[in-house]
BATI-244254 format. One line per field, with one value per residue (C-alpha): residue in one letter; x, y, z. Coordinates in Angstrom, 2 decimals, always signed. Last residue first. Layout:
// residues N
residu: A | ...
east: X | ...
north: Y | ...
up: Z | ...
This chain:
// residues 367
residu: X | X | X | X | X | X | X | X | X | X | X | X | X | X | X | X | X | X | X | X | X | X | X | X | X | X | X | X | X | X | X | X | X | X | X | X | X | X | X | X | X | X | X | X | X | X | X | X | X | X | X | X | X | X | X | X | X | X | X | X | X | X | X | X | X | X | X | X | X | X | X | X | X | X | X | X | X | X | X | X | X | X | X | X | X | X | X | X | X | X | X | X | X | X | X | X | X | X | X | X | X | X | X | X | X | X | X | X | X | X | X | X | X | X | X | X | X | X | X | X | X | X | X | X | X | X | X | X | X | X | X | X | X | X | X | X | X | X | X | X | X | X | X | X | X | X | X | X | X | X | X | X | X | X | X | X | X | X | X | X | X | X | X | X | X | X | X | X | X | X | X | X | X | X | X | X | X | X | X | X | X | X | X | X | X | X | X | X | X | X | X | X | X | X | X | X | X | X | X | X | X | X | X | X | X | X | X | X | X | X | X | X | X | X | X | X | X | X | X | X | X | X | X | X | X | X | X | X | X | X | X | X | X | X | X | X | X | X | X | X | X | X | X | X | X | X | X | X | X | X | X | X | X | X | X | X | X | X | X | X | X | X | X | X | X | X | X | X | X | X | X | X | X | X | X | X | X | X | X | X | X | X | X | X | X | X | X | X | X | X | X | X | X | X | X | X | X | X | X | X | X | X | X | X | X | X | X | X | X | X | X | X | X | X | X | X | X | X | X | X | X | X | X | X | X | X | X | X | X | X | X | X | X | X | X | X | X | X | X | X | X | X | X | X | X | X | X | X | X | X | X | X | X | X | X | X | X | X | X | X | X | X | X | X | X | X | X
east: +19.90 | +21.64 | +21.83 | +21.30 | +19.01 | +20.46 | +23.97 | +22.26 | +20.94 | +24.17 | +25.73 | +22.88 | +23.17 | +26.78 | +26.33 | +23.80 | +20.29 | +18.88 | +18.53 | +17.90 | +14.09 | +13.97 | +15.65 | +14.16 | +10.64 | +9.81 | +6.59 | +4.49 | +1.17 | -1.36 | -4.13 | -3.12 | -3.09 | -7.11 | -7.93 | -9.85 | -6.69 | -5.63 | -6.76 | -9.77 | -8.29 | -4.71 | -5.49 | -8.44 | -6.15 | -3.19 | -5.26 | -7.20 | -3.80 | -2.60 | -6.06 | -5.79 | -2.17 | -3.90 | -6.44 | -7.38 | -5.47 | -7.36 | -6.78 | -3.08 | -2.74 | -4.32 | -1.95 | +1.01 | +0.25 | +0.98 | +4.13 | +5.42 | +4.27 | +6.24 | +9.24 | +9.62 | +11.86 | +14.58 | +15.92 | +13.00 | +11.86 | +13.12 | +11.69 | +7.86 | +5.93 | +4.77 | +3.55 | +4.70 | +1.98 | +3.97 | +6.74 | +9.18 | +12.30 | +14.67 | +18.26 | +21.21 | +19.59 | +20.12 | +18.33 | +15.01 | +13.92 | +10.88 | +8.57 | +4.88 | +5.49 | +3.90 | +7.24 | +8.95 | +6.28 | +5.24 | +9.24 | +10.37 | +7.38 | +8.43 | +10.63 | +14.46 | +15.23 | +18.51 | +19.84 | +19.28 | +20.98 | +18.97 | +18.95 | +17.51 | +15.09 | +12.09 | +12.59 | +14.73 | +15.51 | +19.00 | +19.79 | +22.20 | +24.16 | +26.12 | +24.08 | +21.31 | +17.56 | +14.30 | +16.40 | +13.91 | +15.79 | +16.81 | +19.12 | +22.07 | +20.73 | +19.79 | +23.58 | +24.43 | +26.74 | +25.74 | +26.05 | +22.40 | +21.76 | +22.33 | +23.04 | +21.14 | +17.76 | +15.54 | +14.30 | +10.79 | +7.96 | +5.69 | +2.24 | -0.40 | -3.53 | -4.96 | -4.33 | -2.65 | -2.16 | +0.61 | +1.73 | +4.79 | +5.92 | +9.62 | +12.68 | +14.61 | +17.36 | +15.48 | +16.94 | +18.92 | +15.72 | +16.05 | +13.17 | +13.27 | +14.91 | +17.58 | +20.47 | +18.70 | +15.95 | +16.73 | +14.87 | +12.37 | +13.03 | +9.73 | +10.55 | +12.02 | +8.91 | +6.53 | +8.63 | +8.57 | +4.76 | +3.88 | +0.27 | -2.32 | +0.08 | +1.01 | +1.36 | +4.20 | +3.28 | -0.33 | -2.41 | -3.03 | -3.10 | -5.43 | -8.10 | -8.30 | -8.90 | -11.63 | -14.39 | -14.04 | -13.49 | -16.51 | -18.97 | -17.76 | -18.27 | -21.53 | -22.73 | -21.44 | -23.06 | -26.39 | -26.21 | -25.56 | -21.82 | -21.14 | -19.58 | -17.57 | -14.88 | -13.97 | -12.32 | -15.41 | -15.76 | -12.48 | -12.98 | -16.69 | -14.99 | -12.38 | -14.86 | -17.12 | -14.22 | -12.94 | -16.48 | -16.58 | -12.92 | -14.06 | -17.59 | -15.97 | -13.60 | -16.44 | -17.78 | -14.73 | -12.42 | -10.57 | -10.01 | -8.72 | -6.29 | -4.76 | -3.35 | -3.32 | -2.11 | -0.04 | -0.57 | -3.99 | -3.95 | -5.86 | -7.17 | -7.50 | -9.58 | -9.12 | -11.44 | -9.38 | -11.54 | -10.92 | -7.11 | -7.55 | -9.48 | -7.26 | -4.39 | -6.45 | -7.02 | -3.67 | -2.51 | -5.29 | -4.21 | -0.35 | -1.68 | -3.58 | -0.61 | +1.80 | -0.85 | -1.09 | +2.73 | +3.47 | +0.99 | +2.86 | +6.18 | +4.98 | +3.69 | +6.74 | +9.10 | +12.28 | +13.04 | +16.01 | +14.68 | +11.19 | +12.70 | +15.36 | +12.43 | +10.37 | +13.65 | +13.84 | +10.48 | +9.52 | +9.27 | +6.27 | +6.63 | +4.46 | +4.22 | +2.39 | +1.53 | +0.91 | -0.88 | -3.39 | -5.98 | -7.30 | -6.99 | -6.38 | -4.85 | -3.84 | -1.28 | +1.01 | +3.76 | +2.39 | +2.49 | +5.74 | +6.11 | +3.85 | +6.76 | +7.85 | +4.44 | +2.75 | +4.68 | +6.63 | +5.99 | +7.74 | +6.85 | +8.77 | +7.89 | +4.23 | +2.20 | -0.83 | +1.44 | +3.97 | +1.28 | -0.69 | +2.57 | +3.54 | +0.45 | +0.66 | +3.98 | +2.90 | +0.09
north: +48.92 | +47.50 | +43.77 | +42.44 | +39.78 | +38.99 | +38.59 | +36.29 | +34.05 | +33.60 | +32.57 | +29.97 | +28.92 | +28.06 | +26.39 | +24.16 | +23.08 | +26.65 | +28.41 | +32.19 | +31.27 | +30.09 | +33.12 | +35.13 | +34.43 | +38.03 | +39.69 | +36.91 | +37.69 | +35.07 | +36.80 | +35.65 | +32.04 | +32.67 | +32.03 | +29.26 | +27.70 | +30.90 | +30.16 | +31.49 | +33.06 | +33.65 | +34.64 | +36.93 | +38.62 | +39.11 | +40.64 | +42.73 | +44.31 | +45.10 | +46.66 | +48.83 | +50.15 | +50.39 | +52.96 | +53.41 | +55.05 | +53.29 | +50.05 | +50.66 | +52.20 | +48.75 | +46.63 | +48.56 | +48.46 | +44.59 | +45.18 | +47.45 | +45.68 | +42.57 | +44.95 | +46.04 | +42.75 | +44.50 | +45.68 | +48.20 | +48.00 | +50.54 | +53.29 | +52.73 | +55.65 | +54.50 | +51.19 | +48.96 | +46.84 | +47.00 | +45.60 | +43.40 | +43.07 | +46.03 | +46.35 | +48.83 | +49.80 | +46.55 | +45.30 | +46.77 | +47.49 | +46.73 | +47.00 | +46.11 | +43.67 | +40.66 | +38.95 | +42.13 | +42.40 | +39.12 | +37.94 | +40.72 | +39.86 | +36.08 | +37.53 | +36.10 | +32.78 | +30.80 | +29.32 | +25.89 | +22.65 | +19.54 | +16.35 | +13.39 | +11.14 | +11.74 | +15.50 | +17.31 | +20.65 | +22.39 | +26.21 | +28.51 | +31.84 | +33.10 | +34.43 | +35.02 | +34.68 | +36.67 | +39.56 | +41.09 | +41.66 | +38.18 | +37.37 | +37.40 | +34.67 | +32.70 | +32.91 | +31.21 | +28.74 | +25.81 | +23.64 | +22.18 | +18.92 | +16.66 | +13.09 | +10.83 | +11.49 | +9.89 | +6.18 | +5.70 | +4.39 | +1.57 | +2.33 | +1.71 | +3.24 | +5.56 | +8.50 | +12.20 | +13.49 | +16.27 | +19.28 | +20.84 | +23.90 | +23.78 | +26.04 | +25.08 | +23.03 | +21.74 | +18.35 | +17.64 | +18.73 | +21.69 | +22.16 | +25.62 | +26.44 | +28.98 | +26.69 | +23.75 | +21.17 | +18.11 | +16.68 | +14.43 | +11.22 | +10.91 | +12.04 | +15.38 | +16.07 | +15.35 | +17.74 | +20.18 | +19.58 | +20.77 | +20.52 | +22.52 | +25.48 | +27.30 | +31.00 | +32.94 | +36.87 | +36.49 | +39.51 | +41.43 | +45.03 | +43.69 | +42.42 | +45.89 | +47.32 | +45.13 | +45.58 | +49.38 | +49.92 | +48.16 | +49.78 | +53.29 | +52.15 | +50.76 | +53.87 | +56.23 | +54.06 | +54.05 | +57.89 | +57.83 | +58.70 | +61.64 | +61.22 | +63.84 | +64.24 | +60.55 | +59.86 | +58.50 | +56.04 | +54.82 | +54.23 | +52.52 | +50.26 | +49.19 | +48.54 | +46.45 | +44.33 | +43.85 | +42.61 | +40.16 | +38.71 | +38.30 | +36.80 | +34.33 | +33.04 | +32.84 | +29.76 | +27.84 | +30.03 | +26.96 | +26.19 | +29.71 | +29.47 | +26.37 | +27.95 | +26.59 | +29.61 | +26.97 | +23.85 | +22.86 | +19.14 | +16.33 | +14.05 | +10.16 | +7.54 | +3.87 | +1.50 | +0.96 | +3.64 | +6.09 | +5.69 | +6.16 | +9.19 | +10.68 | +10.13 | +11.80 | +14.63 | +15.19 | +15.52 | +18.06 | +20.19 | +20.00 | +21.09 | +24.12 | +25.09 | +24.68 | +27.37 | +29.72 | +29.67 | +29.82 | +32.63 | +34.97 | +33.31 | +34.78 | +37.90 | +39.73 | +40.49 | +42.12 | +42.45 | +40.26 | +37.93 | +37.39 | +36.93 | +34.47 | +32.54 | +32.33 | +31.13 | +28.52 | +27.07 | +26.10 | +22.48 | +20.49 | +18.40 | +15.66 | +13.97 | +10.83 | +10.59 | +7.48 | +6.06 | +8.53 | +7.82 | +10.90 | +13.01 | +16.80 | +17.16 | +13.44 | +14.58 | +15.60 | +18.17 | +21.47 | +20.09 | +18.13 | +14.30 | +13.35 | +12.92 | +9.45 | +8.03 | +9.13 | +7.12 | +8.49 | +8.26 | +9.92 | +12.06 | +14.20 | +15.96 | +15.83 | +16.16 | +13.54 | +10.58 | +11.51 | +11.28 | +8.16 | +6.28 | +7.09 | +5.88 | +2.77 | +1.85 | +2.40 | -0.10
up: -9.69 | -6.58 | -6.26 | -2.55 | -3.39 | -6.79 | -5.05 | -2.57 | -5.56 | -6.94 | -3.66 | -3.15 | -6.63 | -6.18 | -3.25 | -4.60 | -4.07 | -4.16 | -0.50 | -1.44 | -1.44 | +2.17 | +4.08 | +1.28 | +2.36 | +1.51 | -0.26 | -0.74 | -3.07 | -2.61 | -4.62 | -8.16 | -7.03 | -6.47 | -2.86 | -1.52 | +0.05 | +1.68 | +5.18 | +6.89 | +10.19 | +9.24 | +5.86 | +6.69 | +9.28 | +7.29 | +4.22 | +6.66 | +7.84 | +4.52 | +3.60 | +6.83 | +4.97 | +1.55 | +3.03 | +6.79 | +9.22 | +12.15 | +10.57 | +10.25 | +13.80 | +15.08 | +13.39 | +14.07 | +17.89 | +17.65 | +15.68 | +18.71 | +21.46 | +20.00 | +19.40 | +22.84 | +23.30 | +21.69 | +18.25 | +17.43 | +14.13 | +11.63 | +9.52 | +9.95 | +9.29 | +5.53 | +6.16 | +3.31 | +1.63 | -1.64 | +0.16 | -2.10 | -0.04 | +0.30 | -0.22 | +0.88 | +4.27 | +6.47 | +9.56 | +8.87 | +5.35 | +3.50 | +6.50 | +6.40 | +3.56 | +5.52 | +5.32 | +7.35 | +10.02 | +10.78 | +10.40 | +12.92 | +15.26 | +15.41 | +18.14 | +17.89 | +17.11 | +17.91 | +14.64 | +13.99 | +14.97 | +14.43 | +16.76 | +15.24 | +17.34 | +15.28 | +15.42 | +18.23 | +18.24 | +19.54 | +19.41 | +17.87 | +18.40 | +15.73 | +12.93 | +15.13 | +13.63 | +12.82 | +12.18 | +9.73 | +6.68 | +6.36 | +3.51 | +5.53 | +8.05 | +4.89 | +3.69 | +6.64 | +5.06 | +7.08 | +3.84 | +4.51 | +2.86 | +5.63 | +4.52 | +6.72 | +5.34 | +7.61 | +6.50 | +5.60 | +7.53 | +6.93 | +7.26 | +9.86 | +8.69 | +11.10 | +8.67 | +8.57 | +4.96 | +4.89 | +2.91 | +1.94 | -0.09 | -1.51 | -2.60 | +0.78 | -1.48 | -4.53 | -4.90 | -1.83 | +0.29 | +3.08 | +5.31 | +6.84 | +10.28 | +8.81 | +9.82 | +7.99 | +9.11 | +6.97 | +3.75 | +2.48 | +4.68 | +6.24 | +9.73 | +8.04 | +5.79 | +8.86 | +11.32 | +8.70 | +7.90 | +11.69 | +12.18 | +13.59 | +13.86 | +16.97 | +16.44 | +17.92 | +17.66 | +18.80 | +18.21 | +21.34 | +20.08 | +17.14 | +19.84 | +21.66 | +17.83 | +17.21 | +19.96 | +20.71 | +17.10 | +16.17 | +18.57 | +17.32 | +13.61 | +14.44 | +15.87 | +13.43 | +10.76 | +12.34 | +12.72 | +8.79 | +7.55 | +5.62 | +2.26 | -0.02 | +2.40 | +2.56 | +5.73 | +7.28 | +4.11 | +4.94 | +8.37 | +7.56 | +5.05 | +7.54 | +10.43 | +7.82 | +6.88 | +10.45 | +11.57 | +8.28 | +9.49 | +13.02 | +12.14 | +9.69 | +12.47 | +15.40 | +14.04 | +15.48 | +17.62 | +18.67 | +15.14 | +14.49 | +17.73 | +16.23 | +13.35 | +9.44 | +7.72 | +5.65 | +3.45 | +4.96 | +6.20 | +4.22 | +7.05 | +6.70 | +8.18 | +6.82 | +4.82 | +1.71 | -0.01 | +2.69 | +2.09 | -1.68 | -0.96 | +1.12 | -1.22 | -3.99 | -1.50 | -0.80 | -4.42 | -4.86 | -1.70 | -2.84 | -6.14 | -4.85 | -2.60 | -5.94 | -8.02 | -5.15 | -4.82 | -8.53 | -8.66 | -6.47 | -7.99 | -11.57 | -10.11 | -8.52 | -11.37 | -11.29 | -7.41 | -7.76 | -5.03 | -7.29 | -10.88 | -9.32 | -7.86 | -11.28 | -12.71 | -9.99 | -10.63 | -6.99 | -5.69 | -4.60 | -1.26 | +0.06 | +3.42 | +4.20 | +8.14 | +9.83 | +13.00 | +13.90 | +16.52 | +16.94 | +13.72 | +13.87 | +17.10 | +16.82 | +14.52 | +17.22 | +15.64 | +17.11 | +20.89 | +20.38 | +21.63 | +18.31 | +16.05 | +15.90 | +17.15 | +14.12 | +11.86 | +8.72 | +5.19 | +2.06 | -0.87 | -3.20 | -6.46 | -6.11 | -9.10 | -9.22 | -10.63 | -7.99 | -5.05 | -6.49 | -6.99 | -3.27 | -1.97 | -4.20 | -2.84 | +0.72 | -0.17
């Protein structure tokens, strides 16, 4: 049955596929598959690689849309591949769960039916703020009342935006335990064939399948070009920390606050650590020049969300994009709407050392 599953995955468009046992990674809260499927026995990990030319156009700031569309199409392909595997397992009499590829956070599951209410309320608030700022429009009494109520309800919540979200399930842990790759210095999964330029998905099942071997040769060269490519300062160049996945100890860069990644990767800030080059940042907040380089960054970014909504316009739309993605996911969005703005620590990491060096030069090049 393992061979049949792998054939289904590869025939349907997956580039890499592997299998691991649920027990091998259930020791951590974020990688316990029983959260999504009680009684889980096995996980099928699948990956699809990005097109290198589209990556080069993105990291060189030549053209953003090819990779944006690629990320959307790859995400949808991973879901389709997962669904084929899920149907196969269910026809064999087993339970199976096809995970979401990204933006699959536990707080949204706990919120349940409230997720759509939060998103729709924020949409109404932003629309009313934009309308209030329009000199040619006067709000009705009912709209003024609704605006005041939504500000009191929504803005305090935005100032408590969680900075370290727990996923429903860690695809990275499954990928390592299934032999697809290993965790590199950046914390991304590094594969022999694609480097870190992949997207992952997982299918959880109560079928007891034979596990694949963990990749013995580590594909990370510890070159630390990923750290040099990070505008946000998410991780340290010198300090490291140990993590254990399926009995394998991996060494990664010590993490700073995820607020840096949220602000940079959302496009709110285009430049932070360095001034010579920028990420793609079409949603940039025009009153932010540099994020605090201490623990106050969490409060700073949380307040940034609320200030942007109160300001209205493009900055408020960026917050709405982030909130709707976090609460509702991105699977149903058009591929053109995915719009990544950073991820350079992942995208710089091609399969060879020469590729990594050339990619870094593209990231920092000056026009």
